[in-house]
BARODO-44634 format. One record per residue: residue in one letter; x negated, y negated, z of N, C-alpha, C in turn. Coordinates in Angstrom, 3 decimals, m for minus. Layout:
BEGIN
type->A n.px->X n.py->Y n.pz->Z ca.px->X ca.py->Y ca.pz->Z c.px->X c.py->Y c.pz->Z
...
END
This chain:
BEGIN
type->M n.px->3.543 n.py->9.478 n.pz->31.483 ca.px->3.338 ca.py->8.398 ca.pz->30.555 c.px->4.392 c.py->8.486 c.pz->29.458
type->Q n.px->5.060 n.py->7.375 n.pz->29.221 ca.px->6.102 ca.py->7.317 ca.pz->28.205 c.px->5.520 c.py->6.782 c.pz->26.901
type->K n.px->5.853 n.py->7.419 n.pz->25.779 ca.px->5.426 ca.py->6.939 ca.pz->24.472 c.px->6.635 c.py->6.352 c.pz->23.761
type->V n.px->6.437 n.py->5.134 n.pz->23.227 ca.px->7.510 ca.py->4.424 ca.pz->22.551 c.px->6.946 c.py->3.815 c.pz->21.274
type->L n.px->7.625 n.py->3.996 n.pz->20.168 ca.px->7.216 ca.py->3.392 ca.pz->18.907 c.px->7.524 c.py->1.903 c.pz->18.960
type->V n.px->6.496 n.py->1.062 n.pz->18.775 ca.px->6.688 ca.py->m0.391 ca.pz->18.848 c.px->6.402 c.py->m1.084 c.pz->17.515
type->G n.px->5.982 n.py->m0.321 n.pz->16.524 ca.px->5.708 ca.py->m0.902 ca.pz->15.216 c.px->4.706 c.py->m0.063 c.pz->14.449
type->K n.px->4.406 n.py->m0.520 n.pz->13.258 ca.px->3.433 ca.py->0.163 ca.pz->12.412 c.px->2.026 c.py->m0.306 c.pz->12.754
type->L n.px->1.056 n.py->0.568 n.pz->12.614 ca.px->m0.331 ca.py->0.265 ca.pz->12.923 c.px->m0.804 c.py->m0.990 c.pz->12.185
type->E n.px->m0.422 n.py->m1.136 n.pz->10.932 ca.px->m0.874 ca.py->m2.296 ca.pz->10.160 c.px->m0.276 c.py->m3.614 c.pz->10.652
type->D n.px->0.754 n.py->m3.545 n.pz->11.497 ca.px->1.346 ca.py->m4.747 ca.pz->12.085 c.px->0.590 c.py->m5.213 c.pz->13.328
type->F n.px->m0.439 n.py->m4.451 n.pz->13.742 ca.px->m1.186 ca.py->m4.739 ca.pz->14.961 c.px->m2.695 c.py->m4.826 c.pz->14.703
type->P n.px->m3.153 n.py->m5.848 n.pz->14.002 ca.px->m4.603 ca.py->m5.974 ca.pz->13.845 c.px->m5.259 c.py->m6.219 c.pz->15.210
type->I n.px->m6.541 n.py->m5.968 n.pz->15.305 ca.px->m7.259 ca.py->m6.204 ca.pz->16.561 c.px->m7.046 c.py->m7.656 c.pz->16.977
type->G n.px->m6.729 n.py->m7.845 n.pz->18.242 ca.px->m6.452 ca.py->m9.170 ca.pz->18.789 c.px->m4.975 c.py->m9.467 c.pz->18.937
type->T n.px->m4.138 n.py->m8.560 n.pz->18.423 ca.px->m2.692 ca.py->m8.751 ca.pz->18.481 c.px->m2.148 c.py->m8.496 c.pz->19.881
type->Q n.px->m1.160 n.py->m9.303 n.pz->20.276 ca.px->m0.393 ca.py->m9.097 ca.pz->21.499 c.px->1.080 c.py->m9.093 c.pz->21.116
type->K n.px->1.834 n.py->m8.174 n.pz->21.706 ca.px->3.266 ca.py->m8.098 ca.pz->21.422 c.px->4.006 c.py->m7.686 c.pz->22.685
type->I n.px->5.137 n.py->m8.332 n.pz->22.948 ca.px->5.971 ca.py->m7.973 ca.pz->24.091 c.px->7.047 c.py->m7.004 c.pz->23.622
type->V n.px->7.211 n.py->m5.922 n.pz->24.376 ca.px->8.198 ca.py->m4.898 ca.pz->24.077 c.px->9.111 c.py->m4.761 c.pz->25.299
type->E n.px->10.415 n.py->m4.752 n.pz->25.065 ca.px->11.362 ca.py->m4.566 ca.pz->26.161 c.px->11.678 c.py->m3.084 c.pz->26.303
type->L n.px->11.462 n.py->m2.561 n.pz->27.492 ca.px->11.755 ca.py->m1.162 ca.pz->27.810 c.px->12.687 c.py->m1.143 c.pz->29.011
type->E n.px->13.928 n.py->m0.764 n.pz->28.761 ca.px->14.952 ca.py->m0.788 ca.pz->29.798 c.px->15.020 c.py->m2.198 c.pz->30.374
type->D n.px->14.689 n.py->m2.404 n.pz->31.636 ca.px->14.754 ca.py->m3.738 ca.pz->32.239 c.px->13.380 c.py->m4.380 c.pz->32.421
type->D n.px->12.353 n.py->m3.811 n.pz->31.805 ca.px->10.991 ca.py->m4.321 ca.pz->31.964 c.px->10.452 c.py->m4.842 c.pz->30.635
type->Y n.px->9.499 n.py->m5.774 n.pz->30.750 ca.px->8.790 ca.py->m6.273 ca.pz->29.581 c.px->7.356 c.py->m5.773 c.pz->29.652
type->V n.px->6.912 n.py->m5.143 n.pz->28.577 ca.px->5.581 ca.py->m4.566 ca.pz->28.508 c.px->4.789 c.py->m5.319 c.pz->27.451
type->L n.px->3.554 n.py->m5.658 n.pz->27.803 ca.px->2.668 ca.py->m6.330 ca.pz->26.871 c.px->1.774 c.py->m5.287 c.pz->26.220
type->V n.px->1.838 n.py->m5.192 n.pz->24.899 ca.px->0.981 ca.py->m4.291 ca.pz->24.131 c.px->m0.131 c.py->m5.136 c.pz->23.538
type->V n.px->m1.375 n.py->m4.741 n.pz->23.782 ca.px->m2.538 ca.py->m5.486 ca.pz->23.320 c.px->m3.431 c.py->m4.534 c.pz->22.525
type->H n.px->m3.894 n.py->m4.984 n.pz->21.358 ca.px->m4.829 ca.py->m4.196 ca.pz->20.555 c.px->m6.197 c.py->m4.855 c.pz->20.636
type->T n.px->m7.153 n.py->m4.145 n.pz->21.239 ca.px->m8.525 ca.py->m4.629 ca.pz->21.339 c.px->m9.417 c.py->m3.711 c.pz->20.509
type->I n.px->m10.672 n.py->m4.054 n.pz->20.413 ca.px->m11.617 ca.py->m3.210 ca.pz->19.682 c.px->m11.703 c.py->m1.813 c.pz->20.302
type->S n.px->m11.356 n.py->m1.687 n.pz->21.603 ca.px->m11.389 ca.py->m0.400 ca.pz->22.305 c.px->m10.124 c.py->0.420 c.pz->22.124
type->G n.px->m9.072 n.py->m0.188 n.pz->21.586 ca.px->m7.831 ca.py->0.551 ca.pz->21.379 c.px->m6.605 c.py->m0.250 c.pz->21.754
type->F n.px->m5.518 n.py->0.464 n.pz->21.986 ca.px->m4.249 ca.py->m0.148 ca.pz->22.359 c.px->m4.038 c.py->0.000 c.pz->23.859
type->W n.px->m3.495 n.py->m1.054 n.pz->24.463 ca.px->m3.223 ca.py->m1.057 ca.pz->25.894 c.px->m1.811 c.py->m1.570 c.pz->26.113
type->A n.px->m1.167 n.py->m1.093 n.pz->27.151 ca.px->0.182 ca.py->m1.542 ca.pz->27.479 c.px->0.269 c.py->m1.714 c.pz->28.993
type->I n.px->0.603 n.py->m2.941 n.pz->29.415 ca.px->0.772 ca.py->m3.232 ca.pz->30.837 c.px->2.017 c.py->m4.095 c.pz->31.017
type->E n.px->2.508 n.py->m4.147 n.pz->32.236 ca.px->3.654 ca.py->m5.002 ca.pz->32.527 c.px->3.276 c.py->m6.453 c.pz->32.217
type->D n.px->4.159 n.py->m7.163 n.pz->31.542 ca.px->3.897 ca.py->m8.552 ca.pz->31.154 c.px->4.248 c.py->m9.485 c.pz->32.302
type->R n.px->3.472 n.py->m9.355 n.pz->33.396 ca.px->3.775 ca.py->m10.135 ca.pz->34.593 c.px->2.526 c.py->m10.298 c.pz->35.445
type->C n.px->2.244 n.py->m11.531 n.pz->35.809 ca.px->1.159 ca.py->m11.809 ca.pz->36.750 c.px->1.710 c.py->m11.649 c.pz->38.165
type->S n.px->1.016 n.py->m10.918 n.pz->39.005 ca.px->1.489 ca.py->m10.685 ca.pz->40.367 c.px->1.397 c.py->m11.936 c.pz->41.242
type->H n.px->0.752 n.py->m12.959 n.pz->40.774 ca.px->0.649 ca.py->m14.202 ca.pz->41.541 c.px->1.969 c.py->m14.959 c.pz->41.574
type->D n.px->2.587 n.py->m15.166 n.pz->40.396 ca.px->3.819 ca.py->m15.954 ca.pz->40.388 c.px->4.830 c.py->m15.497 c.pz->39.333
type->D n.px->4.701 n.py->m14.263 n.pz->38.888 ca.px->5.602 ca.py->m13.679 ca.pz->37.892 c.px->5.513 c.py->m14.342 c.pz->36.516
type->N n.px->4.472 n.py->m15.113 n.pz->36.272 ca.px->4.262 ca.py->m15.694 ca.pz->34.952 c.px->3.937 c.py->m14.575 c.pz->33.956
type->E n.px->4.314 n.py->m14.766 n.pz->32.709 ca.px->3.978 ca.py->m13.757 ca.pz->31.699 c.px->2.488 c.py->m13.818 c.pz->31.367
type->L n.px->1.950 n.py->m12.669 n.pz->30.987 ca.px->0.551 ca.py->m12.574 ca.pz->30.586 c.px->0.382 c.py->m12.786 c.pz->29.075
type->F n.px->1.464 n.py->m12.664 n.pz->28.339 ca.px->1.426 ca.py->m12.828 ca.pz->26.890 c.px->0.736 c.py->m14.145 c.pz->26.525
type->G n.px->m0.184 n.py->m14.051 n.pz->25.586 ca.px->m0.918 ca.py->m15.226 ca.pz->25.137 c.px->m2.187 c.py->m15.487 c.pz->25.917
type->G n.px->m2.414 n.py->m14.688 n.pz->26.961 ca.px->m3.633 ca.py->m14.861 ca.pz->27.754 c.px->m4.870 c.py->m14.426 c.pz->26.984
type->E n.px->m5.998 n.py->m14.983 n.pz->27.358 ca.px->m7.276 ca.py->m14.650 ca.pz->26.721 c.px->m7.660 c.py->m13.210 c.pz->27.049
type->V n.px->m8.054 n.py->m12.464 n.pz->26.023 ca.px->m8.465 ca.py->m11.068 ca.pz->26.188 c.px->m9.966 c.py->m10.973 c.pz->25.964
type->L n.px->m10.686 n.py->m10.447 n.pz->26.965 ca.px->m12.131 ca.py->m10.242 ca.pz->26.878 c.px->m12.486 c.py->m8.923 c.pz->27.540
type->D n.px->m13.237 n.py->m8.082 n.pz->26.840 ca.px->m13.741 ca.py->m6.832 ca.pz->27.423 c.px->m12.668 c.py->m6.041 c.pz->28.157
type->N n.px->m11.535 n.py->m5.830 n.pz->27.526 ca.px->m10.431 ca.py->m5.040 ca.pz->28.087 c.px->m9.849 c.py->m5.628 c.pz->29.365
type->T n.px->m9.930 n.py->m6.953 n.pz->29.482 ca.px->m9.223 ca.py->m7.659 ca.pz->30.542 c.px->m8.362 c.py->m8.731 c.pz->29.886
type->I n.px->m7.328 n.py->m9.149 n.pz->30.588 ca.px->m6.500 ca.py->m10.261 ca.pz->30.130 c.px->m6.412 c.py->m11.282 c.pz->31.251
type->K n.px->m6.491 n.py->m12.547 n.pz->30.867 ca.px->m6.474 ca.py->m13.651 ca.pz->31.808 c.px->m5.101 c.py->m14.323 c.pz->31.759
type->C n.px->m4.477 n.py->m14.468 n.pz->32.910 ca.px->m3.180 ca.py->m15.133 ca.pz->32.979 c.px->m3.333 c.py->m16.564 c.pz->32.458
type->P n.px->m2.508 n.py->m16.947 n.pz->31.486 ca.px->m2.652 ca.py->m18.280 ca.pz->30.914 c.px->m2.272 c.py->m19.414 c.pz->31.871
type->R n.px->m1.608 n.py->m19.108 n.pz->32.962 ca.px->m1.161 ca.py->m20.162 ca.pz->33.870 c.px->m2.183 c.py->m20.513 c.pz->34.945
type->H n.px->m2.700 n.py->m19.507 n.pz->35.662 ca.px->m3.605 ca.py->m19.791 ca.pz->36.777 c.px->m4.945 c.py->m19.071 c.pz->36.680
type->G n.px->m5.169 n.py->m18.268 n.pz->35.641 ca.px->m6.480 ca.py->m17.667 ca.pz->35.433 c.px->m6.743 c.py->m16.335 c.pz->36.092
type->A n.px->m5.753 n.py->m15.735 n.pz->36.730 ca.px->m5.957 ca.py->m14.401 ca.pz->37.305 c.px->m6.284 c.py->m13.429 c.pz->36.181
type->K n.px->m7.101 n.py->m12.426 n.pz->36.470 ca.px->m7.488 ca.py->m11.447 ca.pz->35.451 c.px->m6.987 c.py->m10.060 c.pz->35.834
type->F n.px->m6.626 n.py->m9.289 n.pz->34.785 ca.px->m6.121 ca.py->m7.935 ca.pz->34.964 c.px->m6.848 c.py->m6.994 c.pz->34.027
type->D n.px->m7.109 n.py->m5.785 n.pz->34.515 ca.px->m7.703 ca.py->m4.727 ca.pz->33.707 c.px->m6.621 c.py->m4.167 c.pz->32.798
type->L n.px->m6.842 n.py->m4.183 n.pz->31.491 ca.px->m5.832 ca.py->m3.688 ca.pz->30.549 c.px->m5.639 c.py->m2.179 c.pz->30.633
type->E n.px->m6.662 n.py->m1.452 n.pz->31.045 ca.px->m6.551 ca.py->0.005 ca.pz->31.125 c.px->m5.723 c.py->0.450 c.pz->32.323
type->T n.px->m5.902 n.py->m0.227 n.pz->33.455 ca.px->m5.237 ca.py->0.207 ca.pz->34.681 c.px->m4.124 c.py->m0.738 c.pz->35.134
type->G n.px->m4.140 n.py->m1.983 n.pz->34.660 ca.px->m3.195 ca.py->m2.989 ca.pz->35.117 c.px->m3.607 c.py->m3.633 c.pz->36.427
type->K n.px->m4.725 n.py->m3.182 n.pz->37.006 ca.px->m5.182 ca.py->m3.664 ca.pz->38.305 c.px->m5.595 c.py->m5.136 c.pz->38.236
type->A n.px->m5.190 n.py->m5.904 n.pz->39.260 ca.px->m5.621 ca.py->m7.289 ca.pz->39.397 c.px->m7.113 c.py->m7.298 c.pz->39.731
type->L n.px->m7.866 n.py->m8.148 n.pz->39.041 ca.px->m9.313 ca.py->m8.187 ca.pz->39.228 c.px->m9.789 c.py->m9.405 c.pz->40.007
type->C n.px->m8.975 n.py->m10.440 n.pz->40.093 ca.px->m9.392 ca.py->m11.620 ca.pz->40.847 c.px->m8.173 c.py->m12.440 c.pz->41.261
type->L n.px->m8.392 n.py->m13.284 n.pz->42.250 ca.px->m7.348 ca.py->m14.185 ca.pz->42.712 c.px->m7.043 c.py->m15.212 c.pz->41.617
type->P n.px->m5.847 n.py->m15.737 n.pz->41.554 ca.px->m4.809 ca.py->m15.685 ca.pz->42.565 c.px->m3.924 c.py->m14.448 c.pz->42.509
type->A n.px->m4.126 n.py->m13.542 n.pz->41.545 ca.px->m3.349 ca.py->m12.295 ca.pz->41.523 c.px->m3.747 c.py->m11.462 c.pz->42.728
type->F n.px->m2.801 n.py->m10.724 n.pz->43.277 ca.px->m3.106 ca.py->m9.984 ca.pz->44.503 c.px->m2.831 c.py->m8.495 c.pz->44.443
type->K n.px->m2.207 n.py->m8.017 n.pz->43.376 ca.px->m1.958 ca.py->m6.575 ca.pz->43.263 c.px->m1.682 c.py->m6.235 c.pz->41.813
type->A n.px->m1.723 n.py->m4.954 n.pz->41.516 ca.px->m1.429 ca.py->m4.501 ca.pz->40.151 c.px->0.038 c.py->m4.510 c.pz->39.908
END
């Protein structure tokens, strides 16, 4: 697991989403009541970004087609997404 400083704690109130570029990848950092999560900012259905998607109970919903992903594992939880 790689640790990268992405900002100050006070810049990330609960509910905040931020995209961070790491090498050639974009990572979505999300702050929920359960903590901070970081997953690839990409829906496996059509490569749409997850940034701005609705966050509920440590899941994020793709804003384009509604696929859901577990923020802790990055695993796809429902169609149309098909893999983590």
